[in-house]
C-alpha positions in Angstrom: 0.0 0.0 0.0 1.2 3.5 -0.9 0.2 6.4 1.2 0.1 9.8 -0.4 1.9 12.2 2.0 3.9 15.3 2.1 7.6 14.7 2.9 9.5 17.6 4.4 13.3 17.8 4.7 15.9 20.5 5.4 19.2 21.3 3.8 22.3 21.8 5.9 21.5 25.5 6.2 18.0 24.7 7.4 16.3 25.7 4.2 13.1 23.6 4.0 12.0 21.5 1.1 8.4 20.2 0.7 7.5 17.4 -1.7 4.4 15.3 -2.3 5.5 11.7 -2.1 4.1 8.2 -2.0 5.4 6.3 1.1 5.2 2.6 1.8 5.6 1.0 5.3 7.3 -2.3 5.6 8.5 -4.2 8.7 8.2 -1.1 10.8 10.1 1.1 8.4 9.0 3.9 6.1 10.2 3.3 2.5 10.9 6.3 0.3 12.1 5.9 -3.3 12.7 9.3 -4.9 13.9 9.5 -8.5 17.2 11.3 -9.1 17.7 14.3 -9.2 15.8 15.0 -5.9 16.2 17.6 -3.3 14.5 15.3 -0.9 17.1 12.6 -1.5 20.0 15.1 -1.2 18.6 16.5 2.1 18.1 13.1 3.6 21.6 12.0 2.8 22.9 15.3 4.2 20.9 15.3 7.5 19.9 11.6 7.8 16.4 12.8 8.5 13.0 13.5 7.1 9.4 14.0 8.2 6.2 12.5 6.9 3.3 14.9 7.1 -0.3 13.7 7.0 -2.7 16.4 5.7 -6.1 16.6 4.0 -5.3 20.1 2.7 -5.1 19.2 -1.0 -3.7 22.6 -1.8 -0.3 21.5 -0.6 -0.2 18.6 -3.1 -1.4 20.8 -6.0 0.7 23.8 -5.1 3.9 21.9 -4.9 3.6 20.1 -8.3 2.2 23.1 -10.2 4.5 25.7 -8.7 1.7 28.0 -7.8 2.4 27.6 -4.1 5.3 25.7 -2.6 6.3 27.8 0.4 4.0 26.3 3.0 4.9 27.3 6.6 7.1 24.9 8.5 8.3 24.4 12.0 11.4 22.7 13.4 11.0 19.0 13.9 10.9 17.9 17.6 13.6 15.2 17.5 15.3 15.0 14.1 17.3 17.6 12.1 14.5 18.5 9.8 11.2 20.5 9.6 7.5 19.6 9.6 4.5 21.3 8.1 3.1 23.9 10.5 -0.5 22.9 9.6 -1.0 19.1 9.4 -3.2 16.5 11.1 -0.1 14.5 12.2 3.5 14.0 11.5 6.1 11.3 11.8 9.8 12.1 12.2 12.3 9.7 10.6 15.9 8.8 10.8 17.7 7.1 7.9 18.1 3.4 8.6 19.6 2.3 5.3 20.2 3.4 1.7 20.0 1.1 -1.2 21.7 3.2 -3.9 20.7 3.2 -7.5 21.6 5.6 -10.4 18.0 6.3 -11.1 15.9 5.6 -8.0 17.6 4.9 -4.6 15.5 3.2 -1.9 15.6 4.9 1.5 14.5 2.8 4.6 13.8 5.1 7.5 13.0 4.5 11.1 10.2 6.4 13.0 11.6 8.1 16.1 8.8 10.4 17.0 5.1 10.8 16.2 2.6 13.5 17.1 -1.0 14.2 16.3 -2.2 17.8 15.9 -5.8 17.6 14.8 -8.7 15.2 14.2 -9.3 13.4 10.9 -12.8 14.4 9.9 -13.4 11.9 7.2 -12.8 11.3 3.5 -13.7 13.8 0.8 -13.9 12.8 -2.8 -12.7 16.2 -4.0 -9.5 16.0 -1.9 -8.8 12.6 -3.6 -9.5 14.1 -7.0 -7.0 16.9 -6.4 -4.3 14.4 -5.4 -5.0 12.4 -8.5 -4.9 15.6 -10.6 -1.6 16.5 -9.1 -0.2 13.1 -10.1 -1.4 13.7 -13.6 0.3 17.1 -13.7 3.5 15.5 -12.5 3.3 13.2 -15.6 2.2 15.5 -18.3 5.5 15.0 -20.2 4.8 11.3 -20.6 1.0 11.0 -20.9 -1.1 11.4 -24.1 -3.3 14.5 -24.0 -6.4 12.4 -24.6 -5.7 10.4 -21.4 -5.1 13.5 -19.4 -8.4 15.0 -20.7 -10.3 11.9 -20.0 -9.1 11.5 -16.4 -9.5 15.2 -15.7 -13.1 15.1 -16.9 -13.8 12.2 -14.6 -12.1 13.9 -11.6 -14.1 17.1 -12.3 -17.3 15.3 -11.3 -16.0 14.9 -7.7 -14.8 18.5 -7.7 -18.2 19.8 -8.8 -20.1 17.6 -6.3 -18.0 17.7 -3.2 -15.3 20.4 -3.3 -14.9 23.1 -0.7 -13.0 26.3 -1.2 -9.6 24.7 -0.6 -10.2 22.0 -3.2 -11.6 24.5 -5.7 -8.4 26.6 -5.4 -6.2 23.5 -5.7 -8.1 22.3 -8.8 -7.8 25.7 -10.5 -4.0 25.4 -10.0 -4.1 22.0 -11.6 -6.2 23.0 -14.6 -4.0 26.1 -15.1 -0.8 24.0 -15.0 -2.2 21.7 -17.7 -3.0 24.7 -20.0 0.4 26.2 -19.3 2.2 23.0 -20.2 0.4 22.7 -23.5 0.9 26.4 -24.3 4.6 26.0 -23.7 4.7 22.9 -25.9 3.0 24.6 -28.8 5.3 27.6 -28.5 8.4 25.6 -28.5 7.2 23.2 -31.2 8.8 20.3 -29.3 7.4 17.3 -27.6 5.9 18.2 -24.2 8.3 18.2 -21.3 7.8 18.9 -17.6 7.4 22.5 -16.5 10.4 23.8 -14.7 8.4 23.8 -11.4 7.7 20.1 -11.9 11.2 18.8 -12.6 11.9 17.8 -9.0 8.4 17.3 -7.7 7.2 15.0 -10.4 9.7 12.2 -10.0 9.4 12.4 -6.3 5.8 11.4 -6.4 6.6 7.7 -6.6 
């Protein structure tokens, strides 16, 4: 099972980095597998630490992959040399347990050393899920046919129309704008679509 989370890390100078990332849990360890190049990977190697943030604020997922908002407030982690989202339902602080290196996609096994809950989980919302799925689409625009993107976006739009609150509508607008921007850039350059600059690190870090 892959859990869609926000992983926060810090560079040596304390500068925070925020990335949507799928995380697996196996034998008591959190498994992260970021593609190179990855600021998340570089920061974990440098500090031996990371934080998994659990949030239902879909704007964070959409903002990070679209580049419309990626400077969400952070606070120092309690135990490890890292940062956490200031506004999350819960967070888990991790220390690097082992690194299985790979030229494309290293595997990081990380041990939980501290957990804290900050607020109640109030239930599932279809629009939040739609935004997360839309953010994944945006991160893969360079490799997906336009017809597939349009089909999936149309289906996700149903959940947005029926169940979205203000946060989800804002996040969805960022996603649809990113798709339009990507296609406009591709037409202008006359080249095969490639990831937007804002997506180069966030996109491969998704999985």
